[in-house]
C-alpha positions in Angstrom: -6.0 12.2 -7.6 -9.2 10.2 -6.2 -13.0 10.8 -5.8 -15.8 9.4 -4.0 -19.0 8.9 -6.4 -22.6 9.1 -5.5 -24.6 7.8 -8.7 -28.2 9.3 -8.8 -31.3 8.8 -11.0 -34.7 9.5 -10.6 -37.1 12.2 -9.3 -38.0 10.9 -5.7 -37.3 13.6 -3.0 -37.0 10.8 -0.6 -33.6 9.5 -2.2 -32.4 13.2 -2.5 -32.8 13.5 1.4 -30.9 10.6 2.0 -28.2 11.9 -0.2 -28.0 15.4 1.6 -27.7 14.0 5.0 -25.1 11.4 3.7 -23.1 13.9 2.0 -23.0 16.7 4.6 -21.7 14.0 7.3 -19.5 12.0 5.0 -17.7 15.3 4.0 -16.7 15.7 7.5 -14.6 12.4 7.4 -12.6 12.8 4.4 -9.6 14.6 3.2 -10.1 17.6 1.6 -7.7 16.4 -1.4 -10.4 13.9 -2.2 -13.2 15.0 -4.4 -16.9 14.1 -4.3 -18.6 13.5 -7.6 -22.4 13.6 -7.9 -23.0 11.4 -11.1 -26.6 12.0 -12.3 -28.9 11.1 -15.0 -29.9 14.0 -17.5 -33.1 12.3 -18.1 -35.2 12.4 -14.7 -32.8 14.2 -12.2 -34.7 17.5 -11.7 -32.5 20.5 -11.8 -34.0 21.5 -8.3 -32.1 18.2 -6.9 -28.7 19.8 -8.3 -29.5 23.0 -6.6 -30.0 21.4 -3.4 -26.8 19.5 -3.4 -25.0 22.8 -4.3 -26.6 24.4 -1.5 -24.7 22.2 0.9 -21.7 24.2 -0.1 -19.5 21.2 -0.1 -17.4 21.8 -3.4 -18.9 18.8 -4.9 -18.2 18.0 -8.5 -21.2 17.2 -11.0 -20.9 14.7 -13.8 -24.1 14.4 -16.1 -24.7 11.3 -18.0 -27.5 10.3 -20.7 -28.6 6.9 -19.7 -31.6 6.8 -22.2 -31.6 3.5 -24.2 -28.7 2.1 -22.1 -30.7 1.6 -18.7 -33.8 4.0 -19.1 -36.6 3.2 -21.4 -35.2 -0.5 -21.8 -37.5 -3.5 -21.2 -36.3 -5.1 -18.0 -37.7 -7.3 -15.5 -36.7 -5.5 -12.3 -36.6 -7.4 -8.9 -37.8 -4.5 -7.1 -41.0 -2.6 -7.6 -40.3 0.6 -6.2 -37.4 1.3 -8.6 -35.8 -0.2 -11.7 -32.8 -2.0 -10.5 -31.3 -2.0 -13.9 -30.6 1.6 -13.4 -28.1 0.9 -10.4 -26.0 -0.2 -13.5 -25.5 3.5 -14.0 -22.2 3.3 -12.1 -20.7 2.3 -15.2 -20.6 5.8 -16.4 -18.1 6.7 -13.5 -15.4 4.8 -15.7 -15.6 7.9 -17.8 -14.2 10.0 -14.9 -10.8 9.9 -16.5 -9.3 12.8 -14.4 -9.0 10.4 -11.4 -6.6 7.6 -10.7 -9.0 5.7 -8.7 -12.7 6.3 -7.5 -14.8 4.8 -5.0 -18.7 4.5 -5.6 -20.7 4.7 -2.4 -24.4 4.5 -1.7 -26.1 7.0 0.4 -27.7 4.2 2.9 -24.6 4.0 5.0 -23.7 5.7 8.4 -19.9 6.4 8.3 -18.3 5.9 11.6 -14.7 7.0 10.5 -12.5 7.9 7.5 -12.4 5.4 4.9 -9.8 7.3 2.8 -7.2 4.7 2.9 -9.7 2.5 0.8 -7.7 4.2 -2.4 -4.6 2.3 -1.5 -6.7 -1.1 -2.4 -6.5 -2.9 -5.6 -9.1 -2.4 -8.4 -11.7 -3.3 -8.7 -12.4 -4.2 -4.9 -16.0 -5.2 -3.8 -17.4 -6.8 -0.7 -17.2 -10.6 -1.5 -19.9 -12.5 1.0 -18.1 -15.3 3.0 -14.6 -14.3 2.0 -11.5 -13.0 3.9 -12.8 -10.5 6.4 -9.6 -8.3 6.5 -7.3 -8.7 3.5 -7.6 -7.2 -0.1 -7.1 -10.5 -1.8 -8.3 -11.6 -5.3 -11.3 -13.6 -5.0 -11.0 -17.0 -6.9 -13.4 -18.4 -9.5 -16.2 -15.7 -9.5 -16.4 -15.9 -13.2 -16.9 -19.6 -13.4 -20.5 -19.2 -12.3 -23.5 -17.3 -13.7 -24.5 -14.8 -11.0 -27.6 -13.6 -12.5 -30.1 -14.6 -10.0 -27.9 -14.5 -7.1 -24.8 -12.5 -6.0 -21.7 -13.2 -4.1 -20.7 -9.6 -3.8 -22.4 -6.4 -2.4 -21.9 -3.4 -4.6 -22.6 -0.7 -1.8 -19.0 0.2 -2.2 -16.8 -0.4 -4.8 -13.1 0.8 -5.8 -12.6 1.3 -9.3 -10.0 2.5 -12.0 -11.6 5.0 -14.5 -11.1 3.3 -18.1 -12.9 3.9 -21.4 -12.2 0.4 -22.4 -13.9 -0.7 -19.1 -17.0 1.6 -20.1 -17.4 0.1 -23.6 -17.0 -3.5 -22.1 -19.6 -2.8 -19.3 -22.0 -1.8 -22.2 -21.4 -5.1 -24.0 -22.0 -7.2 -20.9 -25.2 -4.8 -19.9 -26.8 -6.4 -22.8 -26.5 -9.9 -21.8 -27.8 -8.8 -18.1 -30.9 -7.2 -19.8 -31.6 -10.4 -21.9 -31.7 -12.4 -18.6 -33.4 -9.8 -16.5 -30.8 -10.6 -13.7 -31.9 -10.0 -10.1 -28.6 -8.0 -9.2 -27.9 -6.3 -12.4 -25.2 -4.0 -11.0 -23.2 -7.0 -9.0 -23.6 -9.3 -12.1 -22.3 -6.5 -14.3 -19.3 -5.8 -12.2 -18.5 -9.6 -12.1 -19.3 -10.0 -15.9 -17.0 -7.2 -16.9 -13.9 -8.1 -14.8 -11.6 -11.2 -15.0 -10.0 -10.0 -11.7 -12.1 -9.0 -8.6 -10.4 -8.2 -5.4 -12.2 -8.8 -2.0 -13.0 -5.3 -0.1 -12.3 -5.8 3.5 -15.4 -5.9 5.8 -14.5 -2.8 7.5 -15.4 -0.7 4.6 -18.7 -2.2 4.0 -20.2 -3.7 7.2 -23.6 -4.8 6.5 -26.5 -4.1 9.1 -27.2 -7.9 8.8 -23.9 -8.5 10.8 -24.6 -5.9 13.4 -25.4 -8.7 16.0 -21.7 -9.8 15.7 -20.3 -6.3 15.7 -18.2 -6.9 18.7 -16.2 -9.7 17.0 -14.7 -7.2 14.5 -12.4 -4.3 14.8 -11.9 -0.8 12.9 -15.3 -0.9 11.4 -15.5 2.4 9.4 -19.2 2.3 8.1 -22.5 0.6 8.5 -24.2 -0.3 5.3 -28.2 -0.6 5.8 -28.5 -2.6 2.6 -31.7 -4.5 1.4 -33.9 -2.5 3.8 -36.9 -0.3 3.0 -36.2 1.9 6.2 -33.1 3.6 6.5 -31.4 5.3 9.4 -33.1 8.9 8.5 -36.2 7.1 8.5 -35.5 5.7 12.0 -34.4 8.9 13.2 -37.4 10.7 12.1 -39.9 8.2 13.6 -37.6 7.2 16.6 -37.7 3.6 15.7 -34.5 3.1 17.8 -36.4 3.5 21.0 -38.2 0.2 20.0 -35.5 -1.5 18.7 -34.8 -4.6 21.1 -31.4 -5.4 20.0 -28.4 -3.6 21.9 -26.0 -3.1 19.1 -28.6 -2.1 16.5 -30.4 0.1 18.8 -26.8 2.0 19.7 -26.2 2.8 16.1 -29.7 3.9 15.1 -29.4 6.2 18.3 -26.1 7.4 17.4 -27.1 8.2 13.9 -30.2 10.1 15.2 -27.9 12.1 17.7 -24.6 12.5 15.4 -26.3 12.9 11.9 -30.0 13.7 12.1 -30.2 16.2 15.0 -27.1 17.9 13.8 -28.0 18.4 10.2 -31.8 18.6 10.3 -32.3 22.2 10.4 -30.0 23.1 7.5 -31.2 20.2 5.2 -35.0 21.1 6.1 -34.1 24.7 5.0 -32.5 23.7 1.9 -35.3 21.7 0.6 -37.6 24.2 1.7 -36.1 26.9 -0.2 -36.1 24.7 -3.4 -39.3 22.9 -2.9 -41.6 25.4 -1.0 -44.7 23.9 0.7 -47.9 24.2 -1.1 -50.2 26.8 0.2 -53.6 25.5 1.8 
């Protein structure tokens, strides 16, 4: 049995909205036998957020966790000002999803083009390794021989893992070192530091927006990841940024997102949000 996992923390409606659009669109591309698990912090995820997710009626499973004293209320020099990057390490709680043979952690800043369900046939742990084999799920060599605290050779936007209490405990131990060093990319550093073996995730499962100018050189791309970017496809759709985008391929996919995701689901999602968060009367 397999599951896709979304990791949530915080009370910003902006991120909830990203998740709502991602989930309702993503569900259309996955097999019904594969679960979606909403992993969330009990400490600052509002109950109203859970109600919004439930109103999508997608049969999503919920797994609450307590991250206080682990990534919350811990002194850490976060690289980003708009949120504490240490909390991206909360993916480690997914190791506790013992009912699943494998899990795939996905972030909500992605535009799904087609099914990625065959990702569960890959070895674990798998993550996209920069500059590595674009096509094959091969072992990435020598990742553990260098301290990747202030840079990273991987992108943790999509990760395929095997749940394991042993790995959960090991990750907690490695996390302490990451906190001491104030690592710039803590979740990627945690993955590398906790695993002796890491396998390359083929690029088709995590195709960065930074590679879009070379899109035509690749085949069978399943999703586009809008990583390291303040403005996500949803922001572009709302403000029609695609109309001023100059690059042909980048413009094409932002326009496609607006037509296939935003325009299709905006009424439903706006209704869900307004039902739970009614507008303040003048």
